[in-house]
C-alpha positions in Angstrom: -20.3 9.3 -8.2 -23.9 8.8 -9.2 -26.1 10.8 -11.5 -28.8 12.0 -9.0 -30.1 15.3 -8.7 -31.8 17.1 -5.8 -35.4 15.9 -6.4 -34.3 12.6 -6.8 -32.4 12.8 -3.1 -35.5 14.5 -1.7 -37.5 11.7 -2.9 -35.2 9.0 -1.6 -35.1 10.7 1.7 -39.2 11.2 2.3 -39.6 7.1 1.2 -36.3 6.5 3.8 -38.4 8.1 6.1 -41.7 7.2 5.5 -40.3 3.6 5.6 -38.0 3.5 8.4 -39.6 6.1 10.7 -38.0 10.0 11.9 -36.4 7.8 15.1 -34.1 5.5 13.0 -33.4 7.6 10.3 -30.2 9.4 12.0 -28.8 6.1 12.3 -29.3 4.8 9.5 -28.0 7.6 7.6 -25.0 7.6 9.4 -24.7 4.2 8.8 -24.9 5.0 5.0 -22.5 7.8 5.2 -19.8 5.5 7.0 -20.3 2.6 4.3 -20.4 5.1 1.7 -17.1 6.5 3.2 -15.6 3.5 3.9 -16.2 2.6 -0.2 -15.0 5.1 -1.5 -11.4 4.9 0.6 -11.6 1.2 -1.0 -11.6 2.7 -4.4 -9.0 5.1 -3.7 -6.3 2.9 -2.3 -7.4 0.2 -5.1 -6.6 3.5 -7.6 -3.3 4.3 -6.1 -2.3 0.9 -5.9 -2.9 0.2 -9.9 -1.3 3.2 -10.4 1.7 2.3 -8.7 2.0 -1.3 -10.0 1.4 0.7 -13.4 4.4 2.9 -12.6 7.0 0.2 -11.9 5.7 -1.9 -14.7 6.6 1.1 -16.8 10.2 1.6 -15.1 10.6 -2.1 -15.7 9.9 -2.1 -19.2 12.6 1.2 -19.4 15.4 -0.4 -17.7 14.8 -3.6 -20.1 14.7 -1.2 -23.2 17.8 0.8 -21.7 19.7 -3.1 -21.6 19.2 -4.0 -24.6 20.2 -0.6 -26.3 23.4 -0.4 -24.1 24.3 -4.4 -24.2 27.1 -4.5 -25.5 27.1 -1.5 -27.6 28.9 0.8 -25.3 31.9 -0.7 -22.9 31.6 2.0 -19.7 34.5 0.2 -17.9 37.4 2.4 -19.4 35.6 5.3 -18.9 35.0 4.7 -15.0 38.6 3.4 -14.5 39.8 6.6 -16.1 37.6 8.6 -13.8 38.8 6.8 -10.9 42.7 7.4 -12.1 43.1 10.9 -14.0 46.4 10.7 -14.2 47.2 7.3 -16.8 
């Protein structure tokens, strides 16, 4: 997600420890973790919704293409009636 190496993360942790203090740092880390988790979850749901919409659009486009190609070129009613009544 972010391109943060070990030393950058260590520097951020040390600055946070000095600025916030050792007593409030665990609560702040927990809150930050929850916010990051919520953001990841939201992005995952958004990605799923977008992929689902793209799939639906592709299906609709394929349906339209098939209907245009089959429109009037093949009459399937006699084939259906013959299949239902094999003796005729």
